[in-house]
Predicted model as a PDB file, atoms N, CA, C, CB and O in Angstrom, pLDDT in the B-factor column:
MODEL        1                                                                  
ATOM      1  N   MET A   1     140.241 171.063 142.290  1.00 82.00           N  
ATOM      2  CA  MET A   1     140.613 170.357 141.660  1.00 82.00           C  
ATOM      3  C   MET A   1     140.552 169.046 141.020  1.00 82.00           C  
ATOM      4  CB  MET A   1     141.075 170.503 141.956  1.00 82.00           C  
ATOM      5  O   MET A   1     141.280 169.331 140.069  1.00 82.00           O  
ATOM      6  N   SER A   2     140.261 167.920 140.833  1.00 93.00           N  
ATOM      7  CA  SER A   2     140.510 166.512 140.666  1.00 93.00           C  
ATOM      8  C   SER A   2     141.689 166.684 140.368  1.00 93.00           C  
ATOM      9  CB  SER A   2     139.753 165.690 139.741  1.00 93.00           C  
ATOM     10  O   SER A   2     142.017 167.801 139.967  1.00 93.00           O  
ATOM     11  N   LYS A   3     142.932 165.357 140.501  1.00 93.00           N  
ATOM     12  CA  LYS A   3     144.040 165.431 140.584  1.00 93.00           C  
ATOM     13  C   LYS A   3     143.514 164.916 138.271  1.00 93.00           C  
ATOM     14  CB  LYS A   3     145.028 164.283 142.191  1.00 93.00           C  
ATOM     15  O   LYS A   3     144.131 165.565 137.427  1.00 93.00           O  
ATOM     16  N   LEU A   4     143.123 164.514 138.087  1.00 92.00           N  
ATOM     17  CA  LEU A   4     142.792 163.805 136.846  1.00 92.00           C  
ATOM     18  C   LEU A   4     143.213 165.523 135.883  1.00 92.00           C  
ATOM     19  CB  LEU A   4     140.736 162.964 136.820  1.00 92.00           C  
ATOM     20  O   LEU A   4     144.020 165.735 134.978  1.00 92.00           O  
ATOM     21  N   LYS A   5     141.978 166.713 136.801  1.00 92.00           N  
ATOM     22  CA  LYS A   5     141.926 166.906 135.568  1.00 92.00           C  
ATOM     23  C   LYS A   5     142.701 168.078 135.676  1.00 92.00           C  
ATOM     24  CB  LYS A   5     140.624 166.935 134.931  1.00 92.00           C  
ATOM     25  O   LYS A   5     142.454 169.086 135.014  1.00 92.00           O  
ATOM     26  N   GLN A   6     143.773 167.975 136.610  1.00 93.00           N  
ATOM     27  CA  GLN A   6     145.208 168.816 136.866  1.00 93.00           C  
ATOM     28  C   GLN A   6     145.701 167.900 135.392  1.00 93.00           C  
ATOM     29  CB  GLN A   6     146.342 168.484 138.817  1.00 93.00           C  
ATOM     30  O   GLN A   6     145.597 168.244 134.215  1.00 93.00           O  
ATOM     31  N   LYS A   7     146.242 166.671 135.964  1.00 93.00           N  
ATOM     32  CA  LYS A   7     146.912 166.769 134.443  1.00 93.00           C  
ATOM     33  C   LYS A   7     146.570 166.939 133.153  1.00 93.00           C  
ATOM     34  CB  LYS A   7     147.402 165.926 134.191  1.00 93.00           C  
ATOM     35  O   LYS A   7     147.149 167.181 132.095  1.00 93.00           O  
ATOM     36  N   ALA A   8     145.219 166.704 133.612  1.00 90.00           N  
ATOM     37  CA  ALA A   8     144.715 167.331 131.735  1.00 90.00           C  
ATOM     38  C   ALA A   8     145.628 168.435 131.311  1.00 90.00           C  
ATOM     39  CB  ALA A   8     142.882 168.212 131.556  1.00 90.00           C  
ATOM     40  O   ALA A   8     146.503 168.537 130.451  1.00 90.00           O  
ATOM     41  N   ILE A   9     144.797 169.727 132.785  1.00 91.00           N  
ATOM     42  CA  ILE A   9     145.238 170.978 132.019  1.00 91.00           C  
ATOM     43  C   ILE A   9     147.193 171.192 132.024  1.00 91.00           C  
ATOM     44  CB  ILE A   9     144.332 172.446 132.952  1.00 91.00           C  
ATOM     45  O   ILE A   9     147.834 172.040 131.404  1.00 91.00           O  
ATOM     46  N   GLN A  10     147.825 169.883 133.124  1.00 92.00           N  
ATOM     47  CA  GLN A  10     149.232 170.173 132.721  1.00 92.00           C  
ATOM     48  C   GLN A  10     149.538 169.418 131.679  1.00 92.00           C  
ATOM     49  CB  GLN A  10     150.219 169.964 133.726  1.00 92.00           C  
ATOM     50  O   GLN A  10     150.296 168.700 132.331  1.00 92.00           O  
ATOM     51  N   ILE A  11     149.606 168.891 130.434  1.00 91.00           N  
ATOM     52  CA  ILE A  11     149.044 168.394 129.325  1.00 91.00           C  
ATOM     53  C   ILE A  11     149.106 169.410 128.718  1.00 91.00           C  
ATOM     54  CB  ILE A  11     147.859 167.800 129.338  1.00 91.00           C  
ATOM     55  O   ILE A  11     150.074 170.151 128.553  1.00 91.00           O  
ATOM     56  N   ILE A  12     147.334 169.554 128.096  1.00 89.00           N  
ATOM     57  CA  ILE A  12     147.041 170.783 126.963  1.00 89.00           C  
ATOM     58  C   ILE A  12     149.037 172.021 127.590  1.00 89.00           C  
ATOM     59  CB  ILE A  12     144.530 172.022 127.620  1.00 89.00           C  
ATOM     60  O   ILE A  12     149.897 172.386 126.789  1.00 89.00           O  
ATOM     61  N   GLU A  13     149.050 172.234 128.893  1.00 90.00           N  
ATOM     62  CA  GLU A  13     149.164 173.327 128.633  1.00 90.00           C  
ATOM     63  C   GLU A  13     150.777 173.042 128.103  1.00 90.00           C  
ATOM     64  CB  GLU A  13     148.738 174.311 129.817  1.00 90.00           C  
ATOM     65  O   GLU A  13     151.522 173.995 127.875  1.00 90.00           O  
ATOM     66  N   ASN A  14     151.198 171.707 127.945  1.00 91.00           N  
ATOM     67  CA  ASN A  14     152.878 171.083 128.168  1.00 91.00           C  
ATOM     68  C   ASN A  14     153.174 171.565 126.351  1.00 91.00           C  
ATOM     69  CB  ASN A  14     153.075 168.651 128.698  1.00 91.00           C  
ATOM     70  O   ASN A  14     154.170 172.171 125.957  1.00 91.00           O  
ATOM     71  N   MET A  15     151.996 171.088 125.468  1.00 90.00           N  
ATOM     72  CA  MET A  15     151.418 170.765 124.639  1.00 90.00           C  
ATOM     73  C   MET A  15     152.304 172.051 123.618  1.00 90.00           C  
ATOM     74  CB  MET A  15     149.797 170.659 124.986  1.00 90.00           C  
ATOM     75  O   MET A  15     152.230 173.198 124.058  1.00 90.00           O  
ATOM     76  N   PRO A  16     153.161 171.816 122.212  1.00 91.00           N  
ATOM     77  CA  PRO A  16     152.782 172.610 120.964  1.00 91.00           C  
ATOM     78  C   PRO A  16     152.164 173.082 120.391  1.00 91.00           C  
ATOM     79  CB  PRO A  16     152.822 172.484 120.383  1.00 91.00           C  
ATOM     80  O   PRO A  16     151.439 172.202 119.927  1.00 91.00           O  
ATOM     81  N   GLU A  17     151.673 174.614 119.767  1.00 90.00           N  
ATOM     82  CA  GLU A  17     149.787 174.791 119.877  1.00 90.00           C  
ATOM     83  C   GLU A  17     149.950 174.213 118.844  1.00 90.00           C  
ATOM     84  CB  GLU A  17     148.697 176.329 119.879  1.00 90.00           C  
ATOM     85  O   GLU A  17     148.944 173.510 118.752  1.00 90.00           O  
ATOM     86  N   ASP A  18     150.771 173.978 117.696  1.00 90.00           N  
ATOM     87  CA  ASP A  18     150.019 173.150 116.274  1.00 90.00           C  
ATOM     88  C   ASP A  18     149.361 172.360 116.494  1.00 90.00           C  
ATOM     89  CB  ASP A  18     150.708 172.465 115.319  1.00 90.00           C  
ATOM     90  O   ASP A  18     148.690 171.937 115.552  1.00 90.00           O  
ATOM     91  N   LEU A  19     149.225 171.864 117.560  1.00 89.00           N  
ATOM     92  CA  LEU A  19     148.493 170.497 117.486  1.00 89.00           C  
ATOM     93  C   LEU A  19     147.763 170.704 118.848  1.00 89.00           C  
ATOM     94  CB  LEU A  19     149.548 168.996 117.376  1.00 89.00           C  
ATOM     95  O   LEU A  19     147.680 169.699 119.555  1.00 89.00           O  
ATOM     96  N   MET A  20     147.057 172.217 119.461  1.00 89.00           N  
ATOM     97  CA  MET A  20     145.813 172.196 119.599  1.00 89.00           C  
ATOM     98  C   MET A  20     145.004 172.436 119.206  1.00 89.00           C  
ATOM     99  CB  MET A  20     145.558 172.405 120.074  1.00 89.00           C  
ATOM    100  O   MET A  20     144.130 172.450 120.073  1.00 89.00           O  
ATOM    101  N   SER A  21     144.477 172.801 117.846  1.00 90.00           N  
ATOM    102  CA  SER A  21     143.312 172.153 116.847  1.00 90.00           C  
ATOM    103  C   SER A  21     143.034 171.036 117.013  1.00 90.00           C  
ATOM    104  CB  SER A  21     143.514 172.115 115.537  1.00 90.00           C  
ATOM    105  O   SER A  21     141.823 170.834 117.100  1.00 90.00           O  
ATOM    106  N   GLU A  22     144.074 169.650 117.150  1.00 90.00           N  
ATOM    107  CA  GLU A  22     144.175 168.255 117.319  1.00 90.00           C  
ATOM    108  C   GLU A  22     142.933 167.702 118.434  1.00 90.00           C  
ATOM    109  CB  GLU A  22     145.756 167.949 117.854  1.00 90.00           C  
ATOM    110  O   GLU A  22     141.936 166.984 118.369  1.00 90.00           O  
ATOM    111  N   VAL A  23     143.488 168.320 119.238  1.00 88.00           N  
ATOM    112  CA  VAL A  23     142.921 168.413 121.012  1.00 88.00           C  
ATOM    113  C   VAL A  23     140.921 169.023 120.300  1.00 88.00           C  
ATOM    114  CB  VAL A  23     144.350 170.438 122.497  1.00 88.00           C  
ATOM    115  O   VAL A  23     139.884 168.634 119.763  1.00 88.00           O  
ATOM    116  N   ILE A  24     141.653 170.207 120.896  1.00 90.00           N  
ATOM    117  CA  ILE A  24     139.747 170.656 120.020  1.00 90.00           C  
ATOM    118  C   ILE A  24     138.903 170.351 119.041  1.00 90.00           C  
ATOM    119  CB  ILE A  24     139.533 171.731 119.493  1.00 90.00           C  
ATOM    120  O   ILE A  24     137.815 170.874 118.797  1.00 90.00           O  
ATOM    121  N   SER A  25     139.456 169.466 118.479  1.00 91.00           N  
ATOM    122  CA  SER A  25     138.557 168.671 117.888  1.00 91.00           C  
ATOM    123  C   SER A  25     137.832 167.749 117.945  1.00 91.00           C  
ATOM    124  CB  SER A  25     138.784 168.437 117.375  1.00 91.00           C  
ATOM    125  O   SER A  25     136.630 167.670 117.688  1.00 91.00           O  
ATOM    126  N   SER A  26     139.117 166.419 118.563  1.00 90.00           N  
ATOM    127  CA  SER A  26     139.305 165.736 119.515  1.00 90.00           C  
ATOM    128  C   SER A  26     138.232 165.459 120.570  1.00 90.00           C  
ATOM    129  CB  SER A  26     140.258 166.210 119.944  1.00 90.00           C  
ATOM    130  O   SER A  26     137.667 164.422 120.916  1.00 90.00           O  
ATOM    131  N   LEU A  27     138.132 166.834 120.996  1.00 88.00           N  
ATOM    132  CA  LEU A  27     137.672 167.113 122.451  1.00 88.00           C  
ATOM    133  C   LEU A  27     135.855 167.674 122.031  1.00 88.00           C  
ATOM    134  CB  LEU A  27     138.938 168.620 123.359  1.00 88.00           C  
ATOM    135  O   LEU A  27     135.007 167.469 122.899  1.00 88.00           O  
ATOM    136  N   LYS A  28     135.462 168.288 120.819  1.00 90.00           N  
ATOM    137  CA  LYS A  28     134.991 168.360 120.281  1.00 90.00           C  
ATOM    138  C   LYS A  28     134.219 166.503 120.435  1.00 90.00           C  
ATOM    139  CB  LYS A  28     135.717 169.122 119.349  1.00 90.00           C  
ATOM    140  O   LYS A  28     133.086 166.456 120.913  1.00 90.00           O  
ATOM    141  N   THR A  29     134.595 165.743 120.204  1.00 90.00           N  
ATOM    142  CA  THR A  29     134.054 164.758 118.906  1.00 90.00           C  
ATOM    143  C   THR A  29     133.791 164.232 119.864  1.00 90.00           C  
ATOM    144  CB  THR A  29     134.837 163.982 117.636  1.00 90.00           C  
ATOM    145  O   THR A  29     132.575 164.260 120.050  1.00 90.00           O  
ATOM    146  N   ILE A  30     134.340 163.723 120.636  1.00 89.00           N  
ATOM    147  CA  ILE A  30     134.181 163.211 122.446  1.00 89.00           C  
ATOM    148  C   ILE A  30     132.538 163.645 122.867  1.00 89.00           C  
ATOM    149  CB  ILE A  30     135.562 164.381 123.777  1.00 89.00           C  
ATOM    150  O   ILE A  30     131.604 162.868 122.665  1.00 89.00           O  
ATOM    151  N   GLU A  31     132.348 165.134 123.537  1.00 88.00           N  
ATOM    152  CA  GLU A  31     131.626 166.266 123.327  1.00 88.00           C  
ATOM    153  C   GLU A  31     130.100 165.151 122.787  1.00 88.00           C  
ATOM    154  CB  GLU A  31     132.533 167.552 122.023  1.00 88.00           C  
ATOM    155  O   GLU A  31     129.274 164.484 123.411  1.00 88.00           O  
ATOM    156  N   SER A  32     130.346 165.436 121.379  1.00 87.00           N  
ATOM    157  CA  SER A  32     129.147 165.311 120.507  1.00 87.00           C  
ATOM    158  C   SER A  32     129.052 163.423 120.253  1.00 87.00           C  
ATOM    159  CB  SER A  32     129.459 166.391 118.838  1.00 87.00           C  
ATOM    160  O   SER A  32     128.340 162.894 119.400  1.00 87.00           O  
ATOM    161  N   GLU A  33     129.529 163.030 120.766  1.00 87.00           N  
ATOM    162  CA  GLU A  33     129.462 161.328 121.071  1.00 87.00           C  
ATOM    163  C   GLU A  33     128.665 160.998 122.525  1.00 87.00           C  
ATOM    164  CB  GLU A  33     131.240 160.624 121.236  1.00 87.00           C  
ATOM    165  O   GLU A  33     127.989 159.992 122.746  1.00 87.00           O  
ATOM    166  N   LYS A  34     128.959 162.266 123.584  1.00 87.00           N  
ATOM    167  CA  LYS A  34     128.626 161.536 124.538  1.00 87.00           C  
ATOM    168  C   LYS A  34     127.448 161.818 123.910  1.00 87.00           C  
ATOM    169  CB  LYS A  34     128.964 161.746 125.976  1.00 87.00           C  
ATOM    170  O   LYS A  34     126.903 161.017 123.150  1.00 87.00           O  
ATOM    171  N   ASN A  35     126.978 162.994 124.194  1.00 82.00           N  
ATOM    172  CA  ASN A  35     125.493 163.007 123.696  1.00 82.00           C  
ATOM    173  C   ASN A  35     124.650 162.975 122.623  1.00 82.00           C  
ATOM    174  CB  ASN A  35     125.123 163.714 123.958  1.00 82.00           C  
ATOM    175  O   ASN A  35     123.597 163.583 122.428  1.00 82.00           O  
ATOM    176  N   LEU A  36     125.324 162.088 121.868  1.00 83.00           N  
ATOM    177  CA  LEU A  36     124.479 160.974 121.072  1.00 83.00           C  
ATOM    178  C   LEU A  36     124.105 159.845 122.341  1.00 83.00           C  
ATOM    179  CB  LEU A  36     125.550 160.155 119.621  1.00 83.00           C  
ATOM    180  O   LEU A  36     123.004 159.382 122.638  1.00 83.00           O  
ATOM    181  N   THR A  37     125.031 159.670 122.769  1.00 88.00           N  
ATOM    182  CA  THR A  37     124.644 157.926 123.425  1.00 88.00           C  
ATOM    183  C   THR A  37     123.737 158.771 124.783  1.00 88.00           C  
ATOM    184  CB  THR A  37     126.618 156.518 124.177  1.00 88.00           C  
ATOM    185  O   THR A  37     122.838 158.007 125.133  1.00 88.00           O  
ATOM    186  N   LEU A  38     123.704 160.244 125.729  1.00 86.00           N  
ATOM    187  CA  LEU A  38     123.028 160.057 125.726  1.00 86.00           C  
ATOM    188  C   LEU A  38     121.655 160.050 125.403  1.00 86.00           C  
ATOM    189  CB  LEU A  38     123.352 160.080 126.046  1.00 86.00           C  
ATOM    190  O   LEU A  38     120.707 159.471 125.934  1.00 86.00           O  
ATOM    191  N   LYS A  39     121.732 160.830 124.395  1.00 85.00           N  
ATOM    192  CA  LYS A  39     119.841 160.306 123.825  1.00 85.00           C  
ATOM    193  C   LYS A  39     120.086 158.979 123.085  1.00 85.00           C  
ATOM    194  CB  LYS A  39     118.847 161.623 122.365  1.00 85.00           C  
ATOM    195  O   LYS A  39     119.043 158.346 122.925  1.00 85.00           O  
ATOM    196  N   SER A  40     121.078 158.453 122.642  1.00 87.00           N  
ATOM    197  CA  SER A  40     119.966 157.322 122.377  1.00 87.00           C  
ATOM    198  C   SER A  40     119.361 156.486 123.847  1.00 87.00           C  
ATOM    199  CB  SER A  40     120.760 156.084 121.289  1.00 87.00           C  
ATOM    200  O   SER A  40     118.185 156.121 123.830  1.00 87.00           O  
ATOM    201  N   MET A  41     120.206 156.216 125.078  1.00 87.00           N  
ATOM    202  CA  MET A  41     119.878 155.848 126.251  1.00 87.00           C  
ATOM    203  C   MET A  41     118.437 156.066 126.272  1.00 87.00           C  
ATOM    204  CB  MET A  41     120.625 156.501 127.257  1.00 87.00           C  
ATOM    205  O   MET A  41     117.572 155.221 126.042  1.00 87.00           O  
ATOM    206  N   GLU A  42     118.123 158.431 126.854  1.00 87.00           N  
ATOM    207  CA  GLU A  42     117.223 158.025 126.200  1.00 87.00           C  
ATOM    208  C   GLU A  42     115.547 157.931 125.931  1.00 87.00           C  
ATOM    209  CB  GLU A  42     117.590 157.348 126.323  1.00 87.00           C  
ATOM    210  O   GLU A  42     114.448 158.038 126.476  1.00 87.00           O  
ATOM    211  N   GLY A  43     116.353 157.599 124.442  1.00 83.00           N  
ATOM    212  CA  GLY A  43     114.834 156.865 123.626  1.00 83.00           C  
ATOM    213  C   GLY A  43     114.788 154.983 124.194  1.00 83.00           C  
ATOM    214  O   GLY A  43     113.800 154.255 124.091  1.00 83.00           O  
ATOM    215  N   LEU A  44     115.961 154.637 124.691  1.00 82.00           N  
ATOM    216  CA  LEU A  44     115.893 153.228 124.799  1.00 82.00           C  
ATOM    217  C   LEU A  44     115.189 152.382 126.181  1.00 82.00           C  
ATOM    218  CB  LEU A  44     117.318 152.874 124.659  1.00 82.00           C  
ATOM    219  O   LEU A  44     114.832 151.288 126.619  1.00 82.00           O  
ATOM    220  N   LYS A  45     115.347 154.268 126.537  1.00 86.00           N  
ATOM    221  CA  LYS A  45     114.663 154.086 127.948  1.00 86.00           C  
ATOM    222  C   LYS A  45     113.232 154.137 127.972  1.00 86.00           C  
ATOM    223  CB  LYS A  45     115.092 155.122 128.909  1.00 86.00           C  
ATOM    224  O   LYS A  45     112.435 153.548 128.702  1.00 86.00           O  
ATOM    225  N   ILE A  46     112.914 155.617 126.277  1.00 84.00           N  
ATOM    226  CA  ILE A  46     111.197 155.711 126.189  1.00 84.00           C  
ATOM    227  C   ILE A  46     110.775 153.839 126.143  1.00 84.00           C  
ATOM    228  CB  ILE A  46     110.548 156.802 124.268  1.00 84.00           C  
ATOM    229  O   ILE A  46     110.102 153.177 126.932  1.00 84.00           O  
ATOM    230  N   LEU A  47     111.862 153.226 124.242  1.00 81.00           N  
ATOM    231  CA  LEU A  47     110.953 152.585 124.079  1.00 81.00           C  
ATOM    232  C   LEU A  47     110.502 151.217 125.295  1.00 81.00           C  
ATOM    233  CB  LEU A  47     111.264 152.273 122.772  1.00 81.00           C  
ATOM    234  O   LEU A  47     109.397 150.695 125.445  1.00 81.00           O  
ATOM    235  N   GLN A  48     111.859 150.908 126.058  1.00 81.00           N  
ATOM    236  CA  GLN A  48     111.866 149.769 127.575  1.00 81.00           C  
ATOM    237  C   GLN A  48     110.456 150.509 128.074  1.00 81.00           C  
ATOM    238  CB  GLN A  48     113.619 149.971 129.101  1.00 81.00           C  
ATOM    239  O   GLN A  48     109.767 149.701 128.698  1.00 81.00           O  
ATOM    240  N   SER A  49     109.925 151.647 127.983  1.00 85.00           N  
ATOM    241  CA  SER A  49     108.766 151.651 128.530  1.00 85.00           C  
ATOM    242  C   SER A  49     107.840 151.261 128.121  1.00 85.00           C  
ATOM    243  CB  SER A  49     108.485 152.436 128.796  1.00 85.00           C  
ATOM    244  O   SER A  49     107.035 150.825 128.944  1.00 85.00           O  
ATOM    245  N   PHE A  50     107.474 151.214 126.668  1.00 79.00           N  
ATOM    246  CA  PHE A  50     106.584 149.950 125.910  1.00 79.00           C  
ATOM    247  C   PHE A  50     106.370 149.154 126.256  1.00 79.00           C  
ATOM    248  CB  PHE A  50     106.801 149.388 125.037  1.00 79.00           C  
ATOM    249  O   PHE A  50     105.171 148.886 126.335  1.00 79.00           O  
ATOM    250  N   ALA A  51     107.144 148.393 126.621  1.00 77.00           N  
ATOM    251  CA  ALA A  51     107.251 146.558 126.783  1.00 77.00           C  
ATOM    252  C   ALA A  51     105.758 146.118 128.077  1.00 77.00           C  
ATOM    253  CB  ALA A  51     109.462 145.975 127.799  1.00 77.00           C  
ATOM    254  O   ALA A  51     105.432 146.088 129.264  1.00 77.00           O  
ATOM    255  N   GLY A  52     105.312 145.853 126.618  1.00 78.00           N  
ATOM    256  CA  GLY A  52     104.265 144.491 127.106  1.00 78.00           C  
ATOM    257  C   GLY A  52     102.708 145.029 126.888  1.00 78.00           C  
ATOM    258  O   GLY A  52     101.645 144.423 127.025  1.00 78.00           O  
ATOM    259  N   THR A  53     103.076 146.875 126.359  1.00 81.00           N  
ATOM    260  CA  THR A  53     102.366 147.739 126.015  1.00 81.00           C  
ATOM    261  C   THR A  53     101.134 147.106 124.184  1.00 81.00           C  
ATOM    262  CB  THR A  53     103.677 149.081 125.928  1.00 81.00           C  
ATOM    263  O   THR A  53      99.928 147.220 123.967  1.00 81.00           O  
ATOM    264  N   LEU A  54     102.013 146.643 123.528  1.00 77.00           N  
ATOM    265  CA  LEU A  54     101.716 146.466 122.317  1.00 77.00           C  
ATOM    266  C   LEU A  54      99.700 144.813 122.508  1.00 77.00           C  
ATOM    267  CB  LEU A  54     103.823 145.805 121.448  1.00 77.00           C  
ATOM    268  O   LEU A  54      99.175 144.321 123.507  1.00 77.00           O  
ATOM    269  N   PRO A  55      99.530 144.728 121.692  1.00 82.00           N  
ATOM    270  CA  PRO A  55      98.282 144.133 121.342  1.00 82.00           C  
ATOM    271  C   PRO A  55      98.760 142.605 120.898  1.00 82.00           C  
ATOM    272  CB  PRO A  55      97.472 145.042 120.107  1.00 82.00           C  
ATOM    273  O   PRO A  55      99.318 142.545 119.802  1.00 82.00           O  
ATOM    274  N   SER A  56      98.577 141.188 121.738  1.00 82.00           N  
ATOM    275  CA  SER A  56      99.357 140.579 121.412  1.00 82.00           C  
ATOM    276  C   SER A  56      99.578 140.060 119.628  1.00 82.00           C  
ATOM    277  CB  SER A  56      99.147 139.744 122.349  1.00 82.00           C  
ATOM    278  O   SER A  56     100.582 139.559 119.122  1.00 82.00           O  
ATOM    279  N   THR A  57      98.045 140.450 118.873  1.00 86.00           N  
ATOM    280  CA  THR A  57      98.100 140.486 117.499  1.00 86.00           C  
ATOM    281  C   THR A  57      98.318 141.708 116.857  1.00 86.00           C  
ATOM    282  CB  THR A  57      97.048 140.000 117.031  1.00 86.00           C  
ATOM    283  O   THR A  57      97.465 142.385 116.283  1.00 86.00           O  
ATOM    284  N   PHE A  58      99.724 141.998 117.008  1.00 83.00           N  
ATOM    285  CA  PHE A  58     100.789 143.681 116.746  1.00 83.00           C  
ATOM    286  C   PHE A  58     101.775 142.684 116.192  1.00 83.00           C  
ATOM    287  CB  PHE A  58     101.556 144.984 118.483  1.00 83.00           C  
ATOM    288  O   PHE A  58     102.369 141.794 116.801  1.00 83.00           O  
ATOM    289  N   HIS A  59     101.835 143.034 114.825  1.00 85.00           N  
ATOM    290  CA  HIS A  59     102.847 142.448 113.502  1.00 85.00           C  
ATOM    291  C   HIS A  59     103.789 143.506 113.825  1.00 85.00           C  
ATOM    292  CB  HIS A  59     102.207 142.459 111.631  1.00 85.00           C  
ATOM    293  O   HIS A  59     103.376 144.526 113.273  1.00 85.00           O  
ATOM    294  N   TYR A  60     104.811 143.728 114.432  1.00 82.00           N  
ATOM    295  CA  TYR A  60     105.482 144.408 114.049  1.00 82.00           C  
ATOM    296  C   TYR A  60     106.348 144.022 113.085  1.00 82.00           C  
ATOM    297  CB  TYR A  60     105.864 144.819 114.848  1.00 82.00           C  
ATOM    298  O   TYR A  60     107.379 144.654 113.314  1.00 82.00           O  
ATOM    299  N   THR A  61     106.593 142.960 111.612  1.00 87.00           N  
ATOM    300  CA  THR A  61     107.480 143.104 111.095  1.00 87.00           C  
ATOM    301  C   THR A  61     106.238 144.039 109.165  1.00 87.00           C  
ATOM    302  CB  THR A  61     108.536 141.310 111.257  1.00 87.00           C  
ATOM    303  O   THR A  61     106.394 144.587 108.074  1.00 87.00           O  
ATOM    304  N   GLN A  62     105.052 143.459 110.272  1.00 89.00           N  
ATOM    305  CA  GLN A  62     104.551 143.912 109.013  1.00 89.00           C  
ATOM    306  C   GLN A  62     104.404 145.956 109.087  1.00 89.00           C  
ATOM    307  CB  GLN A  62     102.827 142.934 108.817  1.00 89.00           C  
ATOM    308  O   GLN A  62     104.415 146.766 108.161  1.00 89.00           O  
ATOM    309  N   GLU A  63     104.307 146.122 110.264  1.00 85.00           N  
ATOM    310  CA  GLU A  63     103.891 147.789 110.553  1.00 85.00           C  
ATOM    311  C   GLU A  63     105.954 147.756 109.998  1.00 85.00           C  
ATOM    312  CB  GLU A  63     103.071 148.541 113.013  1.00 85.00           C  
ATOM    313  O   GLU A  63     106.022 148.088 108.815  1.00 85.00           O  
ATOM    314  N   LEU A  64     106.757 147.586 110.334  1.00 86.00           N  
ATOM    315  CA  LEU A  64     107.809 147.995 110.100  1.00 86.00           C  
ATOM    316  C   LEU A  64     107.775 148.448 108.709  1.00 86.00           C  
ATOM    317  CB  LEU A  64     108.695 147.125 110.434  1.00 86.00           C  
ATOM    318  O   LEU A  64     107.931 149.669 108.700  1.00 86.00           O  
ATOM    319  N   GLU A  65     107.591 147.824 107.162  1.00 89.00           N  
ATOM    320  CA  GLU A  65     107.305 147.751 105.997  1.00 89.00           C  
ATOM    321  C   GLU A  65     106.391 148.694 105.350  1.00 89.00           C  
ATOM    322  CB  GLU A  65     106.969 146.687 105.880  1.00 89.00           C  
ATOM    323  O   GLU A  65     106.693 149.282 104.312  1.00 89.00           O  
ATOM    324  N   GLU A  66     105.038 148.873 106.088  1.00 88.00           N  
ATOM    325  CA  GLU A  66     104.073 149.634 106.222  1.00 88.00           C  
ATOM    326  C   GLU A  66     104.839 151.113 106.027  1.00 88.00           C  
ATOM    327  CB  GLU A  66     103.313 149.316 107.576  1.00 88.00           C  
ATOM    328  O   GLU A  66     104.957 151.945 105.127  1.00 88.00           O  
ATOM    329  N   ALA A  67     105.205 150.974 107.151  1.00 86.00           N  
ATOM    330  CA  ALA A  67     106.356 152.413 107.541  1.00 86.00           C  
ATOM    331  C   ALA A  67     107.734 153.057 107.070  1.00 86.00           C  
ATOM    332  CB  ALA A  67     106.806 152.253 108.739  1.00 86.00           C  
ATOM    333  O   ALA A  67     108.198 154.167 107.333  1.00 86.00           O  
ATOM    334  N   ARG A  68     108.400 151.710 106.060  1.00 86.00           N  
ATOM    335  CA  ARG A  68     109.143 151.959 104.773  1.00 86.00           C  
ATOM    336  C   ARG A  68     108.127 152.219 103.590  1.00 86.00           C  
ATOM    337  CB  ARG A  68     110.092 150.687 104.422  1.00 86.00           C  
ATOM    338  O   ARG A  68     107.922 153.175 102.842  1.00 86.00           O  
ATOM    339  N   GLU A  69     107.827 151.528 103.671  1.00 86.00           N  
ATOM    340  CA  GLU A  69     106.916 151.911 101.721  1.00 86.00           C  
ATOM    341  C   GLU A  69     106.313 153.943 102.219  1.00 86.00           C  
ATOM    342  CB  GLU A  69     104.304 150.079 101.286  1.00 86.00           C  
ATOM    343  O   GLU A  69     106.387 154.883 101.428  1.00 86.00           O  
ATOM    344  N   GLU A  70     105.952 154.005 103.224  1.00 83.00           N  
ATOM    345  CA  GLU A  70     105.202 155.586 103.908  1.00 83.00           C  
ATOM    346  C   GLU A  70     106.662 156.542 103.479  1.00 83.00           C  
ATOM    347  CB  GLU A  70     104.764 155.573 106.291  1.00 83.00           C  
ATOM    348  O   GLU A  70     106.617 157.672 102.992  1.00 83.00           O  
ATOM    349  N   LYS A  71     107.961 155.746 103.806  1.00 74.00           N  
ATOM    350  CA  LYS A  71     109.212 156.804 104.020  1.00 74.00           C  
ATOM    351  C   LYS A  71     109.469 157.007 102.240  1.00 74.00           C  
ATOM    352  CB  LYS A  71     110.906 155.965 105.113  1.00 74.00           C  
ATOM    353  O   LYS A  71     109.782 158.127 101.836  1.00 74.00           O  
ATOM    354  N   TYR A  72     109.308 155.836 101.236  1.00 75.00           N  
ATOM    355  CA  TYR A  72     109.510 155.568 100.455  1.00 75.00           C  
ATOM    356  C   TYR A  72     108.844 156.404  99.622  1.00 75.00           C  
ATOM    357  CB  TYR A  72     109.474 154.562 100.466  1.00 75.00           C  
ATOM    358  O   TYR A  72     109.388 157.252  98.916  1.00 75.00           O  
ATOM    359  N   ASP A  73     107.415 156.138  99.700  1.00 76.00           N  
ATOM    360  CA  ASP A  73     106.393 157.311  99.375  1.00 76.00           C  
ATOM    361  C   ASP A  73     106.549 158.897  98.801  1.00 76.00           C  
ATOM    362  CB  ASP A  73     105.819 157.492 100.553  1.00 76.00           C  
ATOM    363  O   ASP A  73     106.398 159.519  97.750  1.00 76.00           O  
ATOM    364  N   ARG A  74     106.940 159.120 100.155  1.00 72.00           N  
ATOM    365  CA  ARG A  74     107.533 160.832 100.483  1.00 72.00           C  
ATOM    366  C   ARG A  74     107.987 160.764  99.966  1.00 72.00           C  
ATOM    367  CB  ARG A  74     108.128 161.575 101.426  1.00 72.00           C  
ATOM    368  O   ARG A  74     107.271 161.098  99.022  1.00 72.00           O  
ATOM    369  N   PHE A  75     109.265 160.458  99.399  1.00 67.00           N  
ATOM    370  CA  PHE A  75     110.914 160.244  99.078  1.00 67.00           C  
ATOM    371  C   PHE A  75     110.385 160.454  97.674  1.00 67.00           C  
ATOM    372  CB  PHE A  75     111.922 158.559  99.519  1.00 67.00           C  
ATOM    373  O   PHE A  75     110.282 161.627  97.314  1.00 67.00           O  
ATOM    374  N   TYR A  76     110.137 159.780  97.075  1.00 65.00           N  
ATOM    375  CA  TYR A  76     108.978 159.644  94.991  1.00 65.00           C  
ATOM    376  C   TYR A  76     107.458 159.718  95.120  1.00 65.00           C  
ATOM    377  CB  TYR A  76     109.062 157.594  93.909  1.00 65.00           C  
ATOM    378  O   TYR A  76     106.750 159.658  94.115  1.00 65.00           O  
TER     379      TYR A  76                                                      
ENDMDL                                                                          
END                                                                             
């Protein structure tokens, strides 16, 4: 076990019980944010793989506006 992990365990062992729910909540938040970051990075890699593959006639602002209109129409 690493020294860092040992130190974390010692801190947790010496912590009052009433603080443990906050610690657990914080750890879950950190894990959730890490997973979200990993998913975001995967998405970015996928987007980067398309770089240079779109035709020069592709107008991203027009495509974006059309996608917004479609989304709006689905909700109303």
